[in-house]
C-alpha positions, 0 to 999 in steps of 0.5 A: 428288791432295790439296786440303787436309790436317791437319799432324799430330795435336792435342796431348793435351787435358790441363787446362793452362788458363792460364798462371800469370801471367794470373790473379795480379794485380788489374787496374791503373787503367784506361788507354785501352790496357785497353780492347784485349785482351792479346796472350796472351789475344787468340785464346782471347777471339775463339774463346769470342766465336764459340762463344757464351760471351761475351754481348754486353753483356760484349764489350769492355773486356777488361782491366776487372774483371769484375763478379758479373752479368757473371761469371754471363752467361759462366757461364751460357753455359759451362754450356750449352756443356758440357752441350748444354742450355739453362739453364732460366729462375728460377721465383723471384728470391732477391735484392733488388738484381738482376733479370739473367736470367742471374744468376738462371738461375746462382742457380736452377742452384746455380752462384752464391749471394748476398753476404748479406741477400738481395743479390747485389751484381751490380756488385760485382768478382769475386774470384779465390776467387769465380771458382773457386767459380763455375767449380767449381759449373759443372763439377760441376752440368754432371756433369764432376767427373771431368774435374777430379780432377787430381793437381797439388795446389798448396801456397799460402803464403797458403792461410790467407787462402782463405775456408773456402766456396772452399777446395774449389773452389780446391784442385780447379782448382789440382789439375787445373791450371785455375787456378794461383798466382803465384811470390813470394819468399815462395813460390806465392801464391793471392792469393784476394781479387785480382779478375779481368779479363773476359779472364781469364774469357773465356780460361778459359771458352774453354779450359774448354769446349775441354778439358772439354766436348763436341766441337761438329763442323760440318765433316769436319775438325772431325770428324777432330779430334773423333775423337781425343778418345776418350770425349769426346761429340760433338755434330754440327751438320752433316748431311753430317758427321753422315751420315759419322760415322754411316756410320764407326760402322756400319762398324766395328760390322760389321767390328770383332769382340770379342777382336780385337787392335789389328793385327786391327782395323787390318787389317779396317779396311785390307780394308774400304776396299780392297774397297769403294773404287776410286781416282778415277783417270778424274777425276784424269787429266782434272783433274776430281776432285769435292769427294767424292773428297777426303772420306771420303763418297766411300769411304763412300757413293760407293765411289770416292776419292783418297788424301785420301779413303782417309786421311780414311776410315782416320784415322776408322775407326782412331780409332773403333776405339781405334787411335791414327792421323795423317794425314801430308801430303807426295809420293809419286814427287813428287805430292801424296799423303796416308796414316796413321801409326798406333801398333799395340802402342805402335810407330809404322808408316805405312799407305797404304791408297790405294797398297795399292789397285791401280789400275785397280781389281781387284775383290777384290784386297788387297795389303799393300806399305804395310801397317805399314812403317817410315820408311825402307822408305816413303821409297823413294818417299814424302816428308814432313816426318819431324820432325813425326811420330813415327818408325816403326822397328818391324817386328812389325807389318808384315804381311809380317813378321807372317805370315812371308812375307818373303824375305830371299835368292834361295835362300829365295824359290826354296824358298818357290816350290818348295814351293808347286808341290810342292802345287800352289798357284795363288798365292804371295805374299811380299815380296822383302828382298834385292838381285837379279833377282827376275824371273828368279829366279822363272822359274829356279825355276818352270820347273825343275819341269816342272809349271807351264804358265803363270805371272804375277805382279803386284808392288807395290813389293817385294811379289810376288803370283804366280799358277801354272797347272799341266799337267793 
C-alpha cells in the first residue's frame, strides 16, 4: 500500500559544521591525488556544486589552496542562497589589480575588503582568519547573525596570533561550531595564518547553506523534511508542492484555534483528515492506485488516499501546528503501511489516522482506536523497526484514556452500558481493556433491562461503538 517512505525524522540542524581536523592544516605540496576530493569532503562538495554554490572555474583541484578571488565566487553564491536574492552588480571598482565580477559584488556587499594600496590580491591564498571574516560578514549581511550566537566559546592557545580585525569573526564562528581548532600538545590552536583548501570551503559553504539558510523545496518529499525546521523560511520551487503547502496552511488556519493544547491540535488534525478523506479501497483492490493517493495531495485535493497519503498529510499539518511528528513505515497485518509518531506533552505516541478511518468509508464517523497508542498496543497488529524511533510508553494523551472511556473489567463495561440505557443514550463508546467475551457481556446487559428493542455495534481493535434503539 505504500511506495516510498521516510525512515525517520532528520536530526536537529545544529551548527555542527566541520570536524576539527578539516580546517586546520595548510595544504601540503600538491600531488596527483590532490586533484581529487578527500573522502570526507565528497558528499558536501557535490551537494554544494548541485545547489549552485561553486563557480565552474573553482570546481576541481579540491585539495589546492583556494585564492581570494575564488573564495569571493563561493561567498557571493552563498549569500544569494541564504537570501534567495541576486547580489547586485558593483557600480564601481575599488581595486586596481582585479576586475573579477564576483570580487566586485562581494566588495559592494561589504563582505570582503582589500589588502591595502588599492589592491585585492586576487591570487593570494586565503588564510583561516580571512575565511572566518568573510563567512561571518556573509552571515551578517544575510541577516543571519542570530543563527551564530553559539555558546561553545573556544580558548585558543594561539589567540594572540589572530589579527585584531579577525578576532570577532573567529570567536563568533568558533562559538557557533562553524570553525574549530586543532588539539595539539600545547592546547587548542586556531592556526589563523594557515591557508584553506577548496574542498574545505566547499564543505563549509554547503553546511552553512543547509543549516542556517532557507529550505529550498522542489518536491513533496523535501517539503516533509522542510516543515520540521520550525521558523526556517521555505522557498518552494515546484508548483504542485506549493499547492500542497498552501493548502496545509489554509487547513490549519481553519481548524487550529488560539488557546488549543497540543492534544487539541492533534485531535483537530486527525478529525479533519478522517472526515475529508476516504481510503482509496477500490484502486487498492484493483492494483491501480494513482500517484495522488500516495501523496498529501490526494488528501487535500482529491479526498482519497492510501496510508502514505494519510501519513504525509498528518505530518505536514502536525509540524505546521508546532507538533513534532515522524513518519513511520512498517507493516500492518503483514501489509506495507505508514503512520505517524507524535510528541504530545513531551511524550511519544503512535498515531495511525488511516486505521481510524472506516473502510468502506462511513461519512461523518470518527474513531480513535489508534489515536496516541503505545508501542505495545500498536504491536498487536503493526510491525516496524522500533529501535529507529523513540519509544512510546505513555498513555495520558491516549484519546480514550483522556476522555475516561476505558473499561477495565466486565463489571465496569456493564455499568457503563446500564448508565447509557438509563439515560436513553443512542450511542455508547468505550475501549475494552480486559480479557473476556465482550459481545456476550454486552448482550447480557442490554437485554436484561427490557427497554432496548435492538442494538448494533462496530469495533476497531478494542474500541466499541454501540448503537441503541429503545421501545417507544
